N, C-alpha and C positions, 0 to 999 in steps of 0.2 A: 761741440755738444758733449763730448766725453768729459771736458773740464767742467762744464755747467752741471752735469750729473754728478761729478765728484764733489763740486762745492755744495750741491743741494744735499748730498748724503752727509757731508761734514757738518752742514748747518743743522740738519735733522738730528745728527748724533749730539751735537752741542746743546740743542734745545732739550734733548732727553737727559743729559747729564745735568744740565742747569736744573731741570725739573726735580731729578732725584736729590740734588744737593739741597734745593729749596725745601723740599718735602722733609728733609731731616730737621729743618729748622722752623717747622710750623708753628710750634708753641711760642718760639721767641718772636717770630714775625707778626702773629695775630694776637698777642696777648691784650694790647691796648684796645684794638678793635672789639675783642670779645667782651672786655670789661664795659666799654661803652654800650654795646648791644644789651648785656645783661642789666646794667643800671636803667637804661631806658625801658625795656620790656617789662621790668619788675617794679618800676616805680608805682606808687599807690594810684597816680592819676591814670596811667596806662592800663594797670590791672583793672581798675574800676571800669574803664571804657571798654575794655575787651569783654568783661562779665556783662555789661550792659548791652553790648551788640549780641551776645549769645542769648540774654533774656529776650531781646526784641525778636530774634529768629524764632525762638521756641514758642514765645507768646502769640506771635502772629501766624506762625506756620507749623504747628504740631502735626504729629501723625503724617509724616512725609513719606508715605510708601509709594512705591513705583505706580504710576498711572493716576495718582491723586491729583486733585486741584491744589492741595497745600504744597505738594512737591513742586509743582510748576509754579506756583506763586513764589516759593522760597528761591527757586532758580532765577526768576525775573528780578526779585528783590536783591539777591546777591550780586547780579551783574550790575545793576543800578548803583548799588553801593560802592562797588569796585571802581566804577567810573568816577563817582564823586571823590574817592580816595586818590584820584589821579594816577592810578595804575594804568599800564599800557597793554594795547591789543586785547582789551576785554572782549569776550565773545561767549556764545553758547553754541556748542557743537552737538548736533542732532544725534540722539541715540534712541533706538526703538527698545522698549522695556516690557517686561511681563506686567500684566494688570490683573491681579487677584484681589477680590474684595471679600471682606469677612461675612458681612450680613448678621442677622440675629442668631444667637447661639445660647444653648443651655444644656445642662446635664443634671441628673439627679439619680439617687438611688430610689428605685420603686418598690423593692422588696429585699429583705423582710422588714426593714426599718427605714420608711420613706424620709428622704432629706435631701437637700440641694447639694451639689457639688460645684466647686469653683474651677472652672476650666475655660479655656480658649482655644479655638482652632489654630493648628500649625499652619503657617504660610505655604500655600500650594495644595492644601487638602481640598479634596472634593466635598461637596455638601451632602447633606441627608435631611429629608423632611422628618425623620425619626427612625432610629434603630434602637431596638430593645433587646437586650440579651443578658445572659449570665456573664459575669467577669471571670477571668483567669488571671491572677496576679503572679508575675514571674520577676526574678531579680537579675535576670541575664538572658542573653541569647542562648547560652548553653542550657539554661533551664527550660527556655521555650522549646527547644529542639528535643530535650529528653521527655517533655510532656506533649509532644505533637499530637498524639492521639486524643488528647482532651480539648484541642483548640477549635475544632470545627464548630461553627455557629456561636462561638463566643466573643466577647470583647476582651482583648488582651490588654492587660495593664502592665506596664513596665515600671517597676519600683526600684530604680537605680538611684541610690543615694549619693548625693554630691559630698565629696570628702573634704570637709572644711579644714582638716589638718594638712591637706596636700597643697602643692603649688596650685594657684587658681586656674591657670590655663590647662594643667594636666587634670584637674578635676572636671573642668568644663568639657574637655574633649572626650573624656570617658562617657560623659552623659549624651553628648550630641550625636554619637553614633546611632543611638536609640531614637532620638529626635528625627535624625534624618532617614534612616532606613528601617525603622521599627515597624511601620505600617506594612510595607511590602514583605518583611520577613514573617510577620504574623498572618498576612493574607495567603502566603504559600502553604500554610497549614490549615487554611479554611476560616481564619477569623473573619468576622464582619465588621470590625472597628478596632482601633487601637488608642489607648490613652498613655501618655508618656509622662511620668513624673517631671516637673519642671527642672531645667538644669539650672541649678543654683541653690544657695542655702535655703533652709526653711525661712518663709518670709511673709508671716501674717496672712496666709491663704491667699497670696497673690501669684497666680500662674504667670509663667514667662512663656511668651510665643517664641517663634523662630521658624526657620526655613525647614522644609522636608522634602523628600523627592521619592517618586514611584519608580520601581524597577519595571523594566519592559516585560518581564515574564511573570507578572503577578497582578492579580486584581487590584484596582484602585479603591481602597476602603477609606471611609472618613477617619481622620486622626486628630487629636487634640492634646494639648499640654494640660496636665492636672496639678493642682496646687499639692505641694509636697505633704502638707497635713491630711489631705484627702487621700492621697496614695497611701500613706501610712494606715489610715483608717480602713481602707479596703484590704490591706494586707493583714491587719489584726482580725478582721471579720473572717477572711478566708482561713487564717490559722485557727480560729475558734470552731471552724466547721460549718459557718454560715454559707449558704448558697445564695449570693448576691446578684440581683439583677439591676442593670443600669439602663436608663434611657438617654440617649444623646441625640440632640438636634443641632445641626450646623447649617447655617445659610450661606455658606462659602460658594463663590463662583470664580471661574477662571474665564476672563473676557479676552478679547483680541488684543494683541500688543498695542501699546500706546507710544506717542512721541514724548520724548523727554530730552535731556541734554547734560553734558558736562560744561561746568562753568569754568572758564580759563582767564587768567590775567598774568601779566609778566612785568618783570623789572629787566628791561634790555641790558645785555652786557655791553661794555665799552669797547671791547677788542675782539672777542669771539662770540657775537650774539648768537650764532648758529649752535653753539655748544650749550647744553641745558642741564641745569639742576632742577629736577622736578620735586615739588613739595606738594603733597595732597592729603585729602580726606574726603570722607563720603557725606554728601548732603542729605541723602535719604535716610529715613527711619522706619521702624515698625509702625503699624497704624494704631497700637495702643499707647505709643509712647510720644512724649514731646521731643525725645531725642536729644537731651542735653549733654548727657555723658557719651551716648552712642548714637551719632558721632558729631553732634554739634560742637561739642568742646574741641575736638580735633579739627573741625572746620575753622573755627575762630582762632585757635592757636596757630595754624598754618597761615591763615590770612593775616593775623597780627604780626607774624614773623616777617612777612613781605612789607608790611606797613612800617614796622620799626626800622628796617633797613633803609627804606625810602626816606623816612623822616630824619635819619641821621646823615643823609646825604652820601651814603655808601653805594657807589655804583661798581659792581664786581665786573671782572673780565668777561665772564660768561653770563648768559641769561638765567634768571631764576623764574621758573614757570609754576605758577599756582594752579592746581586743578581740583575742583570740587566735583567729585565723581558721583554720578547717578546710579542708582540700582545696585549697591553693594549687597544689601540685606538679602534679596530674593532673586538673584540672578547673576550679578557680577558684569552686566552688560556694559557699564561705563568704562571699566578697566579694559575689557576686551575691544570696545569701540576705539578707545585712545591708542591700544597697541595696533590696531588695523590702520588707522588714519596716519600714524606716525611711524610705521614699520621701516620706511626707507631712511628715517632719521634717527633710529635707535642708537647707531653706533656713535652718535654725538650727544647722547644722553649720558652725561658723566656720573650722575648719582640720582637714585630715585628714593624719596623720603616719604614715609606715611605715618599718620597719627590716628590710630583706631583702636586704642586700648584704654581710653579714658584719659581725662586730665587730672591725675592723682600724683602722689609723690614718685619722683623719678629714682629708680634703683640703679640705673645705668643706662646702657644703650645695647641694641642688637644690630648686627651686621651681616650681610651676606656678600661675600666677595672673596678675592684672593688673600693670602697671608700678607702679601706685600702692601695691598690696599688697606688692610685691617691695621697694620703698624701706623699707617698715616692717620686713620681715623682714631686709634688709641690716643695719638698725640693730640688731636682736636678735643676728644672727650676729656683729657686731662684739664683742659682749660675751663670746663663746665662744673668744677667742683662746688662752687658756691650754689649750684642748683640742685645738687643731690649726688647720687653715685656716679662714678665715672668708669666702671668696668665695662668691657665690651664682650657681649655674649654673642652666640651664634644661632639663636632661636628667632629668626626673623618672622614677623607676622604682619603682612600687609597685603590683604586680598586684592585691592584694586591695582596695586603695581607688579603683582605676581606675573601677569602676562607679559610685561615688558622685560622683566628679569629673565623669563624663560626665553623670549624671542630675541633679546638683544644683549644677553649676558651683562645687563646694567647692574652695577654695584648697588645695594639697597641698605638703608639705614632707618632706624626708628628708635623712639625712646622705649626703654624697658620700665614699665609701669608697675608699681605695687597695685595689684588689682583685687585685693582682698574686700575692698568696699564695692567694687564694681559689679559684681555678680547678684548683689542683693537688688540692683536696679535694673539690670540688663533686660531689655525687651519687655518691660513692664510699664504701667501707667506711673510708676514711682520715679521713673527717669525724668526728672524735672530739674530746672536750673537752680533751684534752692539748695540742691545737693552739691553744686560746684562751688568750691572755695576759690575766690578771685586769685590769691596768691599761687595756688597750685596751677590754675590755668595759665598765669603769667610765667611761671617757671618753664612749662613745657614750651610756650611761645618763645622764650628766651633761648632755650637750648636749640630749638629748630632754627631760629633766626642766625644764631652763631654758626652752626654747622652749614647751613645752606650758604652763608656769605663766604666762609672760608673756602670751601670746596669750589665755589663758583669764582673765587678770586685767585687762588694760589696758582703759581706759574704753570705747573704741569697737572694733567688729570690723573685720576686714580688708575692704577693697574686693573686691568680686566681680563677674564678668561671664562670659560663655562662656570656659572654660579651654581653652586650646590646650596640649597635652602633647607635649613632645619626649623621645623615648625613645632 
């Protein structure tokens, strides 16, 4: 028995050493396979087919908000198409999701200069048959608090300008704090409603929706996103000394949770099928959008990555699992459900990959994991130079895989996308498939296919330890 244990330990050590040596030669070992994957994924025919699949998804099933018939139709369609693609273990795994509906909505200045406002309810807002009050425009939470004595009975307008000169993610997150908690912050001072300047560049009076949340210790007041141009108008009127009254009508309702599901398909591993490289994106979208950029493009890119690997006859050592998550936009229930269902198997999830930043030019890649694992991923990224940047950053952003990263210390990887065009479309009716460039979609698919294949096939797995994620 002692000899057996000693031999087992020696074998394990040999495998670790072999893995380390093999990882030092990743670029050399997988250069040819990567070139084949890139050539196949970016060929004009493949790029056109991927774009057409995205067009079919968004034309047939736009407005895929949780609880909607369009999302459930898209789920069934995707599962059927995956089976037609010959992918393995296609299934839909049940997830209960929030069900919020928008209803009819309107807003207008009623005094002193009557005119309509371009606005849309924020997801999760309560409705109102009509609230009419004077507005108070502020540019920050600090200003709101400083003017707390003026807030009671008013509609607070947050006119927080999106900084187009800044990194798009930094500018976006600066604004989303007001979208997320602005209503409750205003309600604590006695506001009767809140309007939040759309989080994005000025865009032809097109307001951007998005999720909001209520604090437990504040009244739930109606809240909506306001077109940037209209927020500026209300600011100018206030600065001139006008006392402006606005009327807001929101038909929003929060209904009981609805049944939905994560769509899953696999390319089984040839040697260690219980070890998994997860590639994913979210199938739901906001109700105003057809969701081509957010996140239909990511869905098709990840899906196409699996199809390309299969089409080339490449079967890696480990399983590559494609997950189309439900309910990323207004709850994150899909990612949480996946974590809970597979919590006992997370130790064998060797990498999680997500595409949820649009299918636009690739600046590089982001990674969450140990320095040792990062060094391996840097070698892999170096093979992707024909597709764009190759630098590895540490600002990982993938809401659906965050739960398994936290629960299982799973390393995570995503394309670092140039998002300057993204936020013109984000969460608006303008997010349509004609904005998607087939070659850009193809390059994201190619990069994800190559990374997924290499990590699933290389002799050893990535080093793992508690993962610190920078967002």
